[in-house]
C-alpha positions, 0 to 999 in steps of 0.5 A: 317588392318590398312588402307582402300586402294586398298591393305587393301581391297583386303586382307580383302575380302580374309581373308573373304572369307577364314572365318577368322575374319577382322577388318578394321580401316581407319582414311577417311571418307569411304574407297578408298577416295582418288581414288574414293571420298565419294560417291562410296568409300560408296559402298565398305563400304557397300561391306565390312559390308555385308561381316562381316568386322568390318569397323572402319572409322574416326579412328586412330591407336595409336599404334600396341601393340605386346607380345614377337615379335609378334603384338597382336592387334592395340590400337586406339587414342580414347582409344579404342582397336583392339584383332587380332592374325595379323596385316597389314599395308596397307597404301600405298607405297613410290616409289624409287626415291633415284637414280633418285635423286642422278642422279640430274633430276627433281622431284614432285607430288612424282616422276620423272617429265618426259614429255609425250615421258617419258623423263625426265629433263635429255634428255638421261634418260627415266622414267617408270612405279610408280616413273612416273610422266608423262605429260598426253596429254588429262588431260594437267597434270601430272599423276604418277599411280602405275599399273602394267599396266603403268608398261607394255606399258609406254617402248614402247614409252620411246624406241621409244624416245630413237630410236630418234622417240619420241611418247607420252604416251596417253594411260588413267590410268585404274585399277582394283578390284574383291573383293567377287561378286564386280568385277570391272574397273576403267579408266580416271582420276579425282582427284577432279569433280564436281559430280559423276552419276550413271547408272544401279543398284549400290544397286545390285551391276551392274552398271556404275559409271561417275565422271563429271567436272562441265561442265558435261565432264566425267572424269572418269568411273568405271563399276561394274559387267558389262563387255561390256562399257569400250571402250564407257567409255574411248571414252566418256573420250577422246572425251571431250564432254559435256553430258547430265547426265539424259541421261548418267543415263539412262540405255537405251540411248546408251553411243555413242549417248551421244557423237553426 
């Protein structure tokens, strides 16, 4: 597996659960660095190593070796090799924006620039889904989320705008994953943050992680094997209220009380 992002790790988990030997090669210091940062990425590194994955971090692939048109492994930049019966390259997706570019729409952040109503620089054209870099009314920045939830929920806002009733797409970015015994949901937006606060049993993989800014406001949260807190996490993010980090880390402190 080349790449320790969501696709690479989910496929690795599925393969290991079927008894297949798996090596994952990743250039970053931890898995999922871009999405979760180093501290929470370590949780996933530990998870996969405990399930027998040969996880090679800060490693670079020089070449995919082949024999008669079939992949036989990897040649690494440090001179080492990885033998394999199959190689999956999972290093990210590139949105198909060629038609939008040909239409002369304003582009940026890897997609089509749209306002909170999902209208592009051409007032007669709207964009939704993976290609839409939409102005988010809560975070006051453009966010392009590669997840089916956007493709499911954004069209209603776009259609309303087309019918002369423009609204705002204010859904918090959301994604989830299931790997081995770990199920999680992530909500919010924290491309940069000051620190991560854990609440619960990290080693036992039953916890909530919170990404905070320098003012102790919650930017994003991730619930792992705990399924009754997502609405409270969303409320904390939307409130933009500074929280007491010690109380946030204390499972005995109800999350709604932190907003008062």
